[in-house]
N, CA, C and O of each residue as an XYZ file, in Angstrom:
736
protein
N     109.427    -68.077    128.594
C     109.475    -66.639    128.739
C     110.373    -66.273    129.917
O     110.220    -66.815    131.012
N     111.276    -65.386    129.701
C     112.191    -64.937    130.754
C     111.501    -63.941    131.667
O     110.679    -63.137    131.229
N     111.847    -64.008    132.932
C     111.415    -63.000    133.895
C     112.508    -61.945    133.995
O     113.643    -62.259    134.355
N     112.183    -60.724    133.685
C     113.135    -59.642    133.876
C     113.179    -59.296    135.361
O     112.357    -59.774    136.142
N     114.122    -58.481    135.737
C     114.187    -58.040    137.133
C     112.921    -57.263    137.484
O     112.402    -57.389    138.593
N     112.431    -56.476    136.561
C     111.175    -55.755    136.783
C     110.017    -56.738    137.005
O     109.184    -56.531    137.887
N     109.969    -57.801    136.203
C     108.931    -58.825    136.361
C     109.017    -59.489    137.737
O     107.994    -59.760    138.367
N     110.236    -59.744    138.194
C     110.437    -60.363    139.502
C     109.902    -59.434    140.601
O     109.245    -59.890    141.537
N     110.180    -58.162    140.484
C     109.679    -57.193    141.463
C     108.154    -57.153    141.467
O     107.535    -57.082    142.529
N     107.550    -57.197    140.287
C     106.090    -57.210    140.185
C     105.525    -58.491    140.809
O     104.521    -58.444    141.520
N     106.159    -59.617    140.547
C     105.703    -60.883    141.124
C     105.740    -60.831    142.647
O     104.790    -61.251    143.307
N     106.830    -60.319    143.203
C     106.897    -60.165    144.654
C     105.824    -59.195    145.155
O     105.225    -59.427    146.206
N     105.577    -58.119    144.416
C     104.554    -57.155    144.832
C     103.165    -57.783    144.819
O     102.350    -57.503    145.698
N     102.893    -58.624    143.835
C     101.564    -59.225    143.698
C     101.351    -60.422    144.617
O     100.272    -60.583    145.187
N     102.364    -61.255    144.763
C     102.173    -62.508    145.500
C     103.036    -62.651    146.747
O     102.859    -63.597    147.515
N     103.959    -61.732    146.956
C     104.881    -61.846    148.080
C     104.246    -61.706    149.444
O     104.828    -62.127    150.444
N     103.062    -61.122    149.506
C     102.380    -60.954    150.781
C     101.706    -62.207    151.296
O     101.156    -62.216    152.397
N     101.748    -63.261    150.507
C     101.161    -64.537    150.939
C     101.994    -65.147    152.057
O     103.207    -64.951    152.140
N     101.316    -65.880    152.896
C     102.000    -66.547    154.008
C     103.013    -67.546    153.475
O     102.782    -68.222    152.473
N     104.128    -67.621    154.161
C     105.118    -68.667    153.895
C     104.665    -69.838    154.746
O     104.795    -69.813    155.970
N     104.138    -70.856    154.101
C     103.445    -71.950    154.780
C     104.182    -72.481    155.995
O     105.358    -72.839    155.932
N     103.456    -72.521    157.099
C     103.982    -73.097    158.327
C     104.959    -72.218    159.076
O     105.549    -72.655    160.064
N     105.143    -70.982    158.625
C     106.113    -70.081    159.249
C     105.435    -68.742    159.558
O     104.391    -68.436    158.982
N     106.010    -67.948    160.451
C     105.368    -66.687    160.858
C     105.700    -65.493    159.956
O     105.605    -64.348    160.397
N     106.085    -65.742    158.706
C     106.469    -64.675    157.779
C     105.745    -64.854    156.456
O     105.175    -65.907    156.173
N     105.783    -63.794    155.650
C     105.250    -63.876    154.293
C     106.364    -64.320    153.337
O     107.529    -64.411    153.725
N     105.998    -64.588    152.115
C     106.985    -64.983    151.104
C     108.047    -63.890    150.917
O     109.241    -64.183    150.860
N     107.604    -62.632    150.824
C     108.571    -61.543    150.601
C     109.430    -61.333    151.839
O     110.628    -61.078    151.713
N     108.855    -61.432    153.026
C     109.663    -61.289    154.242
C     110.734    -62.370    154.294
O     111.879    -62.097    154.656
N     110.367    -63.591    153.934
C     111.329    -64.691    153.933
C     112.438    -64.443    152.911
O     113.617    -64.633    153.210
N     112.058    -64.021    151.713
C     113.050    -63.758    150.661
C     114.012    -62.645    151.089
O     115.226    -62.774    150.930
N     113.468    -61.565    151.627
C     114.308    -60.440    152.039
C     115.213    -60.807    153.212
O     116.376    -60.405    153.246
N     114.691    -61.564    154.169
C     115.519    -61.985    155.297
C     116.650    -62.900    154.831
O     117.774    -62.797    155.321
N     116.362    -63.785    153.896
C     117.396    -64.690    153.389
C     118.476    -63.898    152.659
O     119.667    -64.122    152.879
N     118.066    -62.978    151.795
C     119.031    -62.149    151.058
C     119.838    -61.263    152.001
O     121.034    -61.062    151.791
N     119.198    -60.738    153.028
C     119.904    -59.894    153.990
C     120.978    -60.702    154.731
O     122.083    -60.208    154.959
N     120.656    -61.918    155.096
C     121.648    -62.768    155.773
C     122.832    -63.037    154.850
O     123.982    -63.023    155.288
N     122.549    -63.281    153.572
C     123.628    -63.495    152.602
C     124.492    -62.241    152.482
O     125.721    -62.317    152.493
N     123.849    -61.116    152.368
C     124.588    -59.858    152.248
C     125.410    -59.595    153.512
O     126.565    -59.177    153.426
N     124.820    -59.837    154.678
C     125.523    -59.617    155.950
C     126.777    -60.481    156.068
O     127.733    -60.101    156.744
N     126.773    -61.640    155.413
C     127.940    -62.522    155.444
C     128.921    -62.246    154.314
O     129.901    -62.972    154.148
N     128.661    -61.203    153.539
C     129.591    -60.829    152.473
C     129.529    -61.715    151.249
O     130.519    -61.842    150.529
N     128.388    -62.331    150.998
C     128.236    -63.197    149.821
C     128.354    -62.382    148.538
O     128.172    -61.164    148.538
N     128.658    -63.068    147.460
C     128.732    -62.440    146.140
C     127.341    -61.990    145.695
O     126.339    -62.477    146.220
N     127.266    -61.066    144.734
C     125.946    -60.694    144.204
C     125.164    -61.902    143.682
O     123.948    -61.967    143.858
N     125.838    -62.848    143.051
C     125.140    -64.031    142.538
C     124.517    -64.841    143.668
O     123.392    -65.325    143.540
N     125.239    -64.990    144.767
C     124.707    -65.783    145.876
C     123.617    -65.014    146.620
O     122.669    -65.621    147.120
N     123.737    -63.703    146.699
C     122.667    -62.897    147.289
C     121.412    -63.003    146.419
O     120.303    -63.124    146.939
N     121.585    -62.959    145.111
C     120.445    -63.125    144.195
C     119.809    -64.496    144.383
O     118.584    -64.608    144.424
N     120.627    -65.541    144.496
C     120.091    -66.887    144.727
C     119.320    -66.939    146.038
O     118.252    -67.548    146.105
N     119.848    -66.308    147.076
C     119.164    -66.284    148.368
C     117.812    -65.582    148.251
O     116.814    -66.053    148.796
N     117.785    -64.472    147.550
C     116.539    -63.730    147.371
C     115.515    -64.540    146.576
O     114.325    -64.517    146.890
N     115.972    -65.247    145.555
C     115.074    -65.911    144.606
C     114.861    -67.398    144.879
O     114.148    -68.056    144.122
N     115.459    -67.947    145.939
C     115.445    -69.402    146.121
C     114.046    -70.009    146.213
O     113.864    -71.171    145.848
N     113.072    -69.269    146.683
C     111.705    -69.789    146.793
C     110.742    -69.141    145.809
O     109.527    -69.245    145.978
N     111.260    -68.478    144.791
C     110.398    -67.838    143.790
C     109.450    -68.851    143.153
O     108.342    -68.500    142.747
N     109.879    -70.085    143.068
C     109.032    -71.133    142.499
C     107.714    -71.309    143.228
O     106.726    -71.714    142.616
N     107.674    -71.014    144.527
C     106.406    -71.077    145.262
C     105.404    -70.075    144.690
O     104.206    -70.351    144.641
N     105.893    -68.920    144.261
C     105.008    -67.903    143.714
C     104.588    -68.223    142.280
O     103.492    -67.857    141.855
N     105.443    -68.891    141.551
C     105.146    -69.232    140.157
C     104.314    -70.500    140.034
O     103.475    -70.606    139.139
N     104.537    -71.451    140.914
C     103.831    -72.733    140.888
C     102.907    -72.771    142.105
O     103.104    -73.565    143.025
N     101.919    -71.919    142.094
C     101.045    -71.708    143.247
C     100.181    -72.944    143.490
O      99.315    -73.287    142.685
N     100.436    -73.594    144.605
C      99.679    -74.789    144.978
C      98.698    -74.516    146.123
O      98.156    -75.448    146.717
N      98.472    -73.237    146.428
C      97.553    -72.895    147.514
C      98.238    -73.000    148.859
O      99.456    -73.153    148.941
N      97.450    -72.918    149.904
C      97.971    -72.940    151.265
C      98.472    -74.326    151.656
O      97.800    -75.331    151.420
N      99.640    -74.367    152.246
C     100.252    -75.574    152.834
C     100.057    -76.836    151.991
O      99.389    -77.772    152.432
N     100.629    -76.874    150.790
C     100.464    -78.076    149.957
C     101.002    -79.338    150.632
O     100.539    -80.440    150.338
N     101.970    -79.189    151.529
C     102.514    -80.386    152.196
C     101.447    -81.094    153.023
O     101.509    -82.312    153.194
N     100.473    -80.355    153.536
C      99.384    -80.975    154.301
C      98.532    -81.888    153.420
O      97.864    -82.796    153.915
N      98.562    -81.639    152.118
C      97.828    -82.470    151.155
C      98.733    -83.494    150.490
O      98.314    -84.187    149.563
N      99.975    -83.591    150.960
C     100.918    -84.544    150.378
C     101.484    -84.107    149.044
O     101.869    -84.948    148.231
N     101.542    -82.796    148.803
C     102.007    -82.259    147.529
C     103.386    -81.629    147.695
O     103.586    -80.765    148.549
N     104.332    -82.068    146.874
C     105.632    -81.398    146.747
C     105.523    -80.508    145.522
O     105.381    -81.006    144.405
N     105.588    -79.206    145.717
C     105.391    -78.280    144.605
C     106.612    -78.154    143.691
O     106.564    -77.437    142.691
N     107.710    -78.847    144.028
C     108.921    -78.820    143.204
C     109.373    -77.386    142.917
O     109.839    -77.072    141.822
N     109.224    -76.532    143.922
C     109.511    -75.110    143.740
C     110.949    -74.831    143.348
O     111.234    -73.806    142.729
N     111.870    -75.738    143.703
C     113.275    -75.529    143.374
C     113.523    -75.598    141.862
O     114.557    -75.138    141.379
N     112.585    -76.166    141.131
C     112.700    -76.254    139.678
C     111.781    -75.274    138.941
O     112.066    -74.891    137.807
N     110.681    -74.870    139.582
C     109.632    -74.110    138.899
C     110.113    -72.780    138.317
O     109.666    -72.379    137.242
N     111.012    -72.100    139.011
C     111.452    -70.784    138.529
C     112.577    -70.857    137.500
O     112.813    -69.893    136.772
N     113.260    -71.974    137.434
C     114.463    -72.059    136.598
C     114.230    -71.712    135.128
O     115.022    -70.957    134.565
N     113.178    -72.228    134.476
C     112.997    -71.856    133.063
C     112.796    -70.351    132.853
O     113.144    -69.816    131.800
N     112.238    -69.679    133.849
C     111.984    -68.240    133.747
C     113.230    -67.416    134.064
O     113.378    -66.289    133.591
N     114.119    -67.987    134.866
C     115.325    -67.272    135.288
C     116.545    -67.591    134.422
O     117.471    -66.785    134.337
N     116.551    -68.750    133.787
C     117.730    -69.196    133.018
C     118.176    -68.199    131.944
O     119.380    -68.013    131.771
N     117.261    -67.551    131.216
C     117.727    -66.589    130.213
C     118.384    -65.338    130.812
O     119.071    -64.600    130.106
N     118.175    -65.105    132.097
C     118.633    -63.871    132.722
C     119.856    -64.082    133.623
O     120.737    -63.224    133.683
N     119.911    -65.214    134.316
C     120.945    -65.428    135.329
C     121.819    -66.641    135.009
O     121.351    -67.593    134.385
N     123.084    -66.613    135.432
C     124.013    -67.725    135.208
C     123.820    -68.835    136.257
O     123.022    -68.711    137.187
N     124.572    -69.908    136.070
C     124.496    -71.049    136.991
C     124.855    -70.683    138.430
O     124.388    -71.333    139.365
N     125.669    -69.663    138.619
C     126.028    -69.254    139.982
C     124.810    -68.787    140.774
O     124.831    -68.799    142.005
N     123.752    -68.376    140.082
C     122.476    -68.036    140.718
C     121.538    -69.238    140.677
O     120.919    -69.579    141.685
N     121.431    -69.871    139.531
C     120.440    -70.927    139.323
C     120.738    -72.211    140.102
O     119.829    -72.812    140.674
N     121.990    -72.627    140.127
C     122.317    -73.908    140.779
C     122.010    -73.907    142.277
O     121.430    -74.876    142.766
N     122.372    -72.867    143.023
C     121.993    -72.876    144.444
C     120.472    -72.909    144.656
O     119.995    -73.504    145.622
N     119.711    -72.272    143.756
C     118.250    -72.347    143.843
C     117.805    -73.788    143.640
O     117.030    -74.326    144.431
N     118.299    -74.407    142.576
C     117.913    -75.782    142.253
C     118.322    -76.758    143.357
O     117.598    -77.710    143.644
N     119.467    -76.524    143.967
C     120.024    -77.478    144.932
C     119.639    -77.208    146.386
O     120.000    -77.996    147.260
N     118.915    -76.118    146.677
C     118.686    -75.793    148.087
C     117.795    -76.799    148.801
O     117.902    -76.948    150.018
N     116.926    -77.486    148.088
C     116.113    -78.538    148.714
C     116.995    -79.726    149.062
O     116.904    -80.259    150.168
N     117.843    -80.147    148.138
C     118.759    -81.249    148.434
C     119.769    -80.854    149.512
O     120.287    -81.716    150.222
N     120.049    -79.562    149.637
C     120.927    -79.110    150.720
C     120.297    -79.400    152.079
O     121.008    -79.736    153.026
N     118.985    -79.276    152.187
C     118.296    -79.629    153.432
C     118.458    -81.131    153.697
O     118.727    -81.536    154.828
N     118.299    -81.934    152.684
C     118.464    -83.389    152.817
C     119.890    -83.721    153.262
O     120.110    -84.611    154.084
N     120.853    -82.984    152.699
C     122.271    -83.160    153.042
C     122.530    -82.759    154.500
O     123.170    -83.498    155.248
N     122.036    -81.602    154.890
C     122.273    -81.129    156.251
C     121.634    -82.048    157.287
O     122.194    -82.253    158.364
N     120.474    -82.598    156.971
C     119.844    -83.561    157.887
C     120.729    -84.792    158.074
O     120.766    -85.382    159.154
N     121.433    -85.169    157.021
C     122.292    -86.363    157.070
C     123.632    -86.097    157.740
O     124.255    -87.020    158.264
N     124.084    -84.846    157.729
C     125.465    -84.578    158.143
C     125.619    -83.673    159.359
O     126.713    -83.583    159.915
N     124.573    -83.015    159.778
C     124.696    -82.055    160.884
C     123.808    -82.493    162.045
O     122.585    -82.557    161.914
N     124.427    -82.790    163.166
C     123.686    -83.197    164.361
C     122.666    -82.122    164.746
O     122.974    -80.930    164.778
N     121.454    -82.573    165.034
C     120.404    -81.681    165.502
C     119.703    -80.889    164.417
O     118.737    -80.182    164.701
N     120.167    -80.990    163.179
C     119.570    -80.189    162.110
C     118.108    -80.578    161.878
O     117.230    -79.717    161.835
N     117.858    -81.870    161.730
C     116.487    -82.331    161.478
C     115.554    -81.902    162.608
O     114.447    -81.426    162.358
N     115.997    -82.069    163.827
C     115.158    -81.752    164.984
C     114.774    -80.275    165.020
O     113.717    -79.925    165.546
N     115.610    -79.417    164.473
C     115.346    -77.973    164.492
C     114.398    -77.522    163.381
O     113.954    -76.374    163.388
N     114.082    -78.394    162.436
C     113.189    -78.022    161.340
C     111.769    -77.817    161.850
O     111.341    -78.451    162.814
N     111.050    -76.921    161.187
C     109.634    -76.720    161.508
C     108.836    -77.943    161.049
O     109.329    -78.766    160.276
N     107.611    -78.048    161.532
C     106.751    -79.174    161.140
C     106.543    -79.198    159.630
O     106.578    -80.265    159.017
N     106.323    -78.023    159.020
C     106.112    -77.979    157.573
C     107.377    -78.388    156.823
O     107.302    -79.069    155.801
N     108.530    -77.974    157.326
C     109.785    -78.342    156.674
C     110.046    -79.843    156.788
O     110.598    -80.447    155.868
N     109.662    -80.436    157.886
C     109.794    -81.891    158.031
C     108.847    -82.620    157.072
O     109.222    -83.629    156.476
N     107.617    -82.107    156.925
C     106.680    -82.722    155.967
C     107.222    -82.608    154.547
O     107.179    -83.573    153.783
N     107.734    -81.422    154.193
C     108.248    -81.255    152.831
C     109.478    -82.133    152.612
O     109.669    -82.662    151.517
N     110.308    -82.293    153.633
C     111.482    -83.159    153.525
C     111.073    -84.576    153.129
O     111.685    -85.178    152.246
N     110.053    -85.101    153.774
C     109.582    -86.453    153.444
C     109.115    -86.521    151.990
O     109.394    -87.495    151.291
N     108.404    -85.487    151.536
C     107.919    -85.458    150.152
C     109.053    -85.277    149.150
O     108.934    -85.683    147.994
N     110.147    -84.669    149.589
C     111.281    -84.367    148.716
C     112.309    -85.495    148.666
O     113.370    -85.335    148.063
N     112.011    -86.619    149.284
C     112.910    -87.772    149.214
C     113.550    -88.153    150.532
O     114.238    -89.170    150.612
N     113.338    -87.357    151.569
C     113.867    -87.701    152.884
C     115.350    -87.387    153.035
O     115.987    -86.802    152.159
N     115.860    -87.800    154.175
C     117.261    -87.558    154.527
C     118.166    -88.377    153.614
O     117.894    -89.547    153.345
N     119.229    -87.762    153.145
C     120.188    -88.468    152.296
C     120.867    -89.596    153.063
O     121.176    -89.464    154.247
N     121.092    -90.700    152.371
C     121.989    -91.742    152.861
C     123.412    -91.205    152.726
O     123.640    -90.265    151.964
N     124.369    -91.782    153.448
C     125.743    -91.251    153.387
C     126.301    -91.110    151.973
O     126.948    -90.108    151.666
N     126.063    -92.089    151.112
C     126.597    -91.998    149.756
C     125.896    -90.907    148.950
O     126.515    -90.278    148.092
N     124.616    -90.678    149.217
C     123.905    -89.584    148.551
C     124.451    -88.231    149.018
O     124.619    -87.311    148.218
N     124.720    -88.124    150.305
C     125.265    -86.881    150.854
C     126.625    -86.579    150.230
O     126.909    -85.436    149.872
N     127.458    -87.599    150.103
C     128.782    -87.410    149.491
C     128.666    -86.981    148.036
O     129.396    -86.099    147.584
N     127.751    -87.603    147.303
C     127.560    -87.246    145.895
C     127.009    -85.829    145.769
O     127.408    -85.083    144.875
N     126.100    -85.461    146.656
C     125.530    -84.117    146.605
C     126.606    -83.056    146.786
O     126.733    -82.157    145.955
N     127.374    -83.149    147.851
C     128.306    -82.077    148.201
C     129.460    -81.967    147.204
O     130.159    -80.954    147.175
N     129.663    -82.998    146.390
C     130.711    -82.972    145.370
C     130.288    -82.203    144.115
O     131.123    -81.923    143.256
N     129.016    -81.863    144.001
C     128.516    -81.162    142.824
C     128.960    -79.692    142.821
O     129.147    -79.091    143.879
N     129.124    -79.126    141.629
C     129.378    -77.685    141.559
C     128.224    -76.921    142.215
O     127.058    -77.266    142.024
N     128.546    -75.912    142.967
C     127.605    -75.017    143.635
C     126.878    -75.641    144.829
O     126.011    -74.994    145.416
N     127.209    -76.875    145.202
C     126.540    -77.498    146.352
C     126.849    -76.746    147.648
O     125.961    -76.563    148.480
N     128.091    -76.312    147.823
C     128.434    -75.549    149.025
C     127.626    -74.249    149.088
O     127.185    -73.840    150.163
N     127.436    -73.608    147.945
C     126.617    -72.395    147.907
C     125.162    -72.706    148.262
O     124.509    -71.931    148.962
N     124.666    -73.827    147.784
C     123.294    -74.226    148.107
C     123.139    -74.475    149.610
O     122.104    -74.147    150.189
N     124.157    -75.049    150.235
C     124.117    -75.258    151.688
C     124.067    -73.910    152.401
O     123.325    -73.747    153.370
N     124.843    -72.955    151.933
C     124.804    -71.620    152.551
C     123.413    -70.999    152.403
O     122.880    -70.436    153.358
N     122.824    -71.102    151.199
C     121.470    -70.579    150.994
C     120.501    -71.267    151.945
O     119.648    -70.614    152.547
N     120.627    -72.568    152.080
C     119.716    -73.309    152.958
C     119.859    -72.865    154.413
O     118.857    -72.725    155.114
N     121.069    -72.646    154.868
C     121.276    -72.205    156.251
C     120.706    -70.804    156.462
O     120.115    -70.533    157.508
N     120.872    -69.915    155.491
C     120.255    -68.587    155.590
C     118.738    -68.713    155.560
O     118.039    -68.017    156.297
N     118.230    -69.599    154.710
C     116.799    -69.883    154.601
C     116.248    -70.267    155.978
O     115.203    -69.765    156.391
N     116.939    -71.138    156.673
C     116.482    -71.590    157.992
C     116.367    -70.443    158.992
O     115.501    -70.462    159.866
N     117.230    -69.455    158.863
C     117.254    -68.331    159.802
C     116.327    -67.192    159.385
O     116.178    -66.211    160.114
N     115.715    -67.318    158.235
C     114.943    -66.224    157.637
C     113.442    -66.408    157.832
O     112.658    -66.270    156.893
N     113.064    -66.716    159.042
C     111.655    -66.957    159.347
C     111.276    -66.248    160.641
O     110.544    -66.781    161.475
N     111.795    -65.031    160.786
C     111.630    -64.275    162.025
C     110.509    -63.256    161.857
O     110.614    -62.330    161.053
N     109.453    -63.432    162.613
C     108.328    -62.515    162.569
C     108.779    -61.106    162.970
O     109.382    -60.909    164.025
N     108.477    -60.143    162.116
C     108.763    -58.752    162.421
C     110.198    -58.307    162.224
O     110.546    -57.189    162.604
N     111.044    -59.150    161.640
C     112.443    -58.764    161.421
C     112.519    -57.576    160.465
O     111.749    -57.485    159.509
N     113.435    -56.688    160.730
C     113.649    -55.527    159.869
C     114.659    -55.892    158.783
O     115.738    -56.412    159.068
N     114.293    -55.613    157.547
C     115.174    -55.883    156.404
C     115.163    -54.674    155.476
O     114.275    -53.824    155.554
N     116.153    -54.608    154.604
C     116.066    -53.609    153.537
C     114.879    -53.967    152.623
O     114.461    -55.124    152.586
N     114.347    -53.005    151.901
C     113.261    -53.293    150.960
C     113.785    -54.041    149.734
O     114.993    -54.125    149.512
N     112.876    -54.571    148.962
C     113.245    -55.282    147.743
C     114.099    -54.402    146.830
O     115.033    -54.899    146.201
N     113.800    -53.127    146.748
C     114.559    -52.211    145.886
C     116.051    -52.219    146.224
O     116.886    -52.013    145.343
N     116.384    -52.451    147.475
C     117.788    -52.521    147.889
C     118.528    -53.645    147.161
O     119.708    -53.509    146.837
N     117.833    -54.748    146.909
C     118.478    -55.917    146.313
C     118.449    -55.923    144.790
O     119.035    -56.808    144.167
N     117.778    -54.953    144.186
C     117.741    -54.885    142.719
C     119.154    -54.744    142.158
O     119.472    -55.346    141.132
N     119.990    -53.970    142.806
C     121.372    -53.819    142.336
C     122.108    -55.152    142.344
O     122.928    -55.409    141.462
N     121.828    -55.998    143.323
C     122.455    -57.333    143.365
C     121.942    -58.189    142.219
O     122.715    -58.904    141.580
N     120.640    -58.120    141.955
C     120.083    -58.871    140.831
C     120.713    -58.400    139.524
O     121.061    -59.213    138.668
N     120.855    -57.102    139.375
C     121.473    -56.554    138.158
C     122.925    -56.992    138.028
O     123.373    -57.350    136.939
N     123.658    -56.965    139.133
C     125.077    -57.368    139.107
C     125.228    -58.860    138.815
O     126.246    -59.285    138.269
N     124.229    -59.648    139.173
C     124.310    -61.105    139.010
C     123.825    -61.581    137.638
O     123.993    -62.755    137.309
N     123.236    -60.710    136.843
C     122.706    -61.107    135.544
C     123.792    -61.661    134.623
O     124.982    -61.404    134.803
N     123.347    -62.419    133.644
C     124.255    -62.828    132.568
C     124.792    -61.549    131.913
O     124.080    -60.547    131.858
N     126.013    -61.569    131.425
C     126.634    -60.337    130.898
C     125.896    -59.686    129.746
O     126.001    -58.472    129.576
N     125.164    -60.428    128.957
C     124.501    -59.835    127.794
C     123.150    -59.234    128.125
O     122.505    -58.683    127.234
N     122.692    -59.315    129.368
C     121.390    -58.722    129.731
C     121.515    -57.248    130.005
O     120.523    -56.592    130.322
């Protein structure tokens, strides 16, 4: 079943107020902060949509509070894809799917990146396969949309600010509409 843009807004309204595990923000605050950072950097509507929706899988595949504390990887980067695929193109979907591996890549290639991760992000990294080996990092970044996934991941890292002011979800609906597959 496809999630329409209206369905996505309802999902955020119903479940977005939940805590973003291990961080001082809610799911919706994190999504809005990530999308705002993308917009502030002049990203395309597709990349802004990916930034907004990158953690939607947490809301769809609800594993309760802090699943990483129980040793659970919720595979959130994949959970939303079947619901979004009928509506959005790969320019939106691929950065969502690849944003977890982008963290693995950045840990392997950027000095100090791992050390700056929150405790929950470090736990999830271990569950997600750990830091890429050099050959894995090279293979990752060579994939289509990998650079976009890295950008989403970097915005994701900065989108955990308690009390940050962002535009409301309604502001980003136009980006979601612009990023849709042409026949929607």
